[in-house]
C-alpha positions as CSV (number, residue, x, y, z in Angstrom):
1,X,10.0,-23.6,11.1
2,X,11.4,-20.4,12.5
3,X,10.7,-18.6,9.2
4,X,7.1,-19.8,9.1
5,X,6.5,-18.6,12.7
6,X,8.0,-15.1,12.0
7,X,5.9,-14.9,8.8
8,X,2.7,-15.9,10.7
9,X,3.4,-13.3,13.4
10,X,4.1,-10.6,10.8
11,X,0.8,-11.4,9.0
12,X,-1.1,-11.3,12.3
13,X,0.4,-7.9,13.0
14,X,-0.4,-6.6,9.5
15,X,-4.0,-7.8,9.8
16,X,-4.6,-6.2,13.1
17,X,-3.0,-2.9,12.0
18,X,-5.1,-2.8,8.8
19,X,-8.3,-3.4,10.9
20,X,-7.3,-0.8,13.5
21,X,-6.4,1.8,10.8
22,X,-9.6,1.4,8.8
23,X,-11.4,4.7,8.1
24,X,-15.1,5.1,8.6
25,X,-15.8,3.8,5.1
26,X,-13.7,0.7,5.7
27,X,-15.3,0.0,9.0
28,X,-18.8,0.4,7.6
29,X,-18.0,-2.0,4.7
30,X,-16.3,-4.5,7.0
31,X,-19.3,-4.4,9.4
32,X,-21.7,-5.3,6.6
33,X,-19.4,-7.8,4.9
34,X,-19.1,-5.7,1.7
35,X,-15.8,-6.9,0.1
36,X,-14.4,-6.6,-3.4
37,X,-17.5,-4.7,-4.5
38,X,-17.2,-1.5,-6.5
39,X,-19.6,1.4,-6.1
40,X,-20.8,2.7,-9.5
41,X,-22.6,6.0,-10.1
42,X,-26.3,5.9,-10.4
43,X,-28.0,8.7,-12.3
44,X,-26.3,12.0,-13.1
45,X,-24.6,14.5,-10.8
46,X,-27.0,17.3,-9.7
47,X,-26.5,20.6,-7.9
48,X,-28.0,20.6,-4.4
49,X,-30.6,23.3,-3.6
50,X,-28.4,24.7,-0.8
51,X,-30.9,26.8,1.2
52,X,-29.3,27.5,4.6
53,X,-31.1,27.8,7.9
54,X,-30.2,28.6,11.5
55,X,-28.8,25.6,13.3
56,X,-30.0,24.8,16.8
57,X,-26.8,25.1,19.0
58,X,-28.2,25.4,22.5
59,X,-25.7,24.0,25.1
60,X,-28.0,21.2,26.3
61,X,-28.7,20.1,22.8
62,X,-25.0,20.1,21.7
63,X,-23.9,18.4,24.9
64,X,-26.0,15.3,24.1
65,X,-25.3,15.1,20.3
66,X,-21.9,16.7,19.6
67,X,-19.8,13.6,20.3
68,X,-21.4,12.0,17.3
69,X,-20.8,14.9,14.8
70,X,-18.4,14.1,12.0
71,X,-16.1,17.0,11.5
72,X,-14.3,18.1,8.3
73,X,-10.5,17.9,8.4
74,X,-10.1,21.6,9.1
75,X,-13.0,21.5,11.7
76,X,-14.9,24.4,10.1
77,X,-17.9,22.1,9.2
78,X,-19.5,19.0,10.5
79,X,-22.1,16.4,9.5
80,X,-25.0,15.9,11.8
81,X,-26.6,12.5,11.1
82,X,-28.8,12.3,14.2
83,X,-30.4,15.4,15.7
84,X,-33.4,15.6,13.2
85,X,-34.7,12.1,13.8
86,X,-33.0,10.5,16.8
87,X,-34.2,11.3,20.3
88,X,-31.3,11.1,22.7
89,X,-31.5,11.7,26.4
90,X,-29.3,11.3,29.5
91,X,-30.3,9.2,32.5
92,X,-29.6,10.2,36.1
93,X,-26.1,8.7,35.8
94,X,-25.3,10.6,32.7
95,X,-25.6,7.6,30.4
96,X,-27.2,8.2,26.9
97,X,-30.3,6.3,25.8
98,X,-32.8,6.5,23.0
99,X,-36.4,5.5,23.2
100,X,-37.1,6.1,19.6
101,X,-36.6,8.0,16.4
102,X,-38.7,9.6,13.7
103,X,-39.5,8.1,10.3
104,X,-37.8,10.8,8.3
105,X,-34.0,11.2,8.4
106,X,-32.2,14.4,7.6
107,X,-28.5,14.7,7.3
108,X,-27.4,18.2,8.0
109,X,-24.2,19.9,6.8
110,X,-23.3,22.5,9.4
111,X,-21.0,25.5,9.1
112,X,-19.6,26.3,12.5
113,X,-18.6,29.9,11.9
114,X,-22.0,31.0,10.7
115,X,-24.0,28.6,12.8
116,X,-26.0,27.7,9.7
117,X,-26.9,24.4,8.1
118,X,-28.1,23.0,4.8
119,X,-29.8,19.7,4.2
120,X,-27.3,17.3,2.6
121,X,-29.7,14.4,2.4
122,X,-33.3,13.9,3.3
123,X,-35.0,10.4,3.4
124,X,-38.3,9.0,4.4
125,X,-38.4,5.3,4.8
126,X,-36.6,4.6,1.5
127,X,-33.0,5.3,2.7
128,X,-30.9,4.8,5.8
129,X,-27.7,6.8,6.1
130,X,-25.5,5.3,8.8
131,X,-22.2,7.1,8.8
132,X,-20.1,9.6,6.8
133,X,-16.5,10.4,6.0
134,X,-14.7,13.6,4.9
135,X,-12.2,12.8,2.1
136,X,-10.9,16.4,2.4
137,X,-12.4,19.7,3.5
138,X,-14.9,19.9,0.6
139,X,-15.5,16.2,-0.3
140,X,-18.0,14.4,1.8
141,X,-19.3,10.8,1.5
142,X,-22.4,9.4,3.4
143,X,-22.8,5.6,3.6
144,X,-26.0,3.6,4.1
145,X,-28.7,1.8,2.3
146,X,-31.5,2.6,-0.1
147,X,-34.6,0.5,-0.7
148,X,-35.4,-0.5,-4.3
149,X,-38.9,-1.1,-5.7
150,X,-38.9,-4.7,-4.4
151,X,-38.1,-3.6,-0.8
152,X,-34.5,-4.8,-1.0
153,X,-31.7,-2.9,0.6
154,X,-28.9,-1.7,-1.7
155,X,-25.5,-0.4,-0.2
156,X,-25.3,3.2,-1.2
157,X,-22.9,6.1,-1.0
158,X,-24.0,9.7,-1.4
159,X,-21.2,12.0,-2.4
160,X,-21.3,15.8,-1.9
161,X,-18.7,18.3,-3.1
162,X,-19.4,21.2,-0.8
163,X,-17.5,23.9,-2.7
164,X,-20.0,23.8,-5.6
165,X,-22.7,21.6,-3.8
166,X,-22.6,18.9,-6.5
167,X,-24.4,15.7,-5.4
168,X,-24.1,12.2,-6.8
169,X,-25.2,8.7,-5.8
170,X,-23.2,5.5,-6.0
171,X,-24.4,1.9,-5.4
172,X,-23.0,-1.6,-5.6
173,X,-24.5,-4.6,-7.3
174,X,-25.8,-6.3,-4.1
175,X,-29.3,-6.5,-2.9
176,X,-30.2,-7.6,0.7
177,X,-33.7,-9.0,1.3
178,X,-34.0,-7.9,5.0
179,X,-33.0,-4.9,7.0
180,X,-29.3,-5.1,7.6
181,X,-28.0,-4.9,11.2
182,X,-27.6,-1.2,12.1
183,X,-24.0,0.1,11.9
184,X,-25.2,3.3,13.5
185,X,-26.5,1.6,16.7
186,X,-23.8,-1.1,17.0
187,X,-20.7,1.0,16.1
188,X,-21.1,4.7,15.6
189,X,-23.6,5.2,18.4
190,X,-22.4,2.3,20.6
191,X,-22.4,4.5,23.7
192,X,-26.2,4.9,23.4
193,X,-28.6,2.3,24.9
194,X,-31.4,1.8,22.4
195,X,-34.6,0.9,24.3
196,X,-36.9,-1.1,22.1
């Protein structure tokens, strides 16, 4: 009996540690119930047209959005998933809220030293990037959903190697009939009140 109790306590500890230590990819998969599914490359690898532009870095702008940037491991670059389409504001108490967003979504890859950015991913209503993870300083993954021709949502990973700007797309064999609950709103941007 004592052995069973100790085994039970150890398994509970292990489970809670695994959950606590999940990286952003693991949290995103767990949130959407994506288990034991393997992402497979769709299409061929392409080179991104990496045209850089000046990145808006005014203090007021950064103050509102910067806590949601996803920084590379060496902190020289970051991913901006929100500023292009999501309107964020502060109320009188300093709490963040959003009253809407644009239709188009642009994920920007920002170089902090040069204050320049490139478009890592641009979507209309056919894809929904929700979060990202740096595997190392030059290997970036963005996670979300893409709509197929039948308006079903497919879990999708967009991979970018920033040293040579190679872009590839990966999907799993799972199609969801209705819009999945938003990981962005419920987890990554949970400090924001979304006013419907």
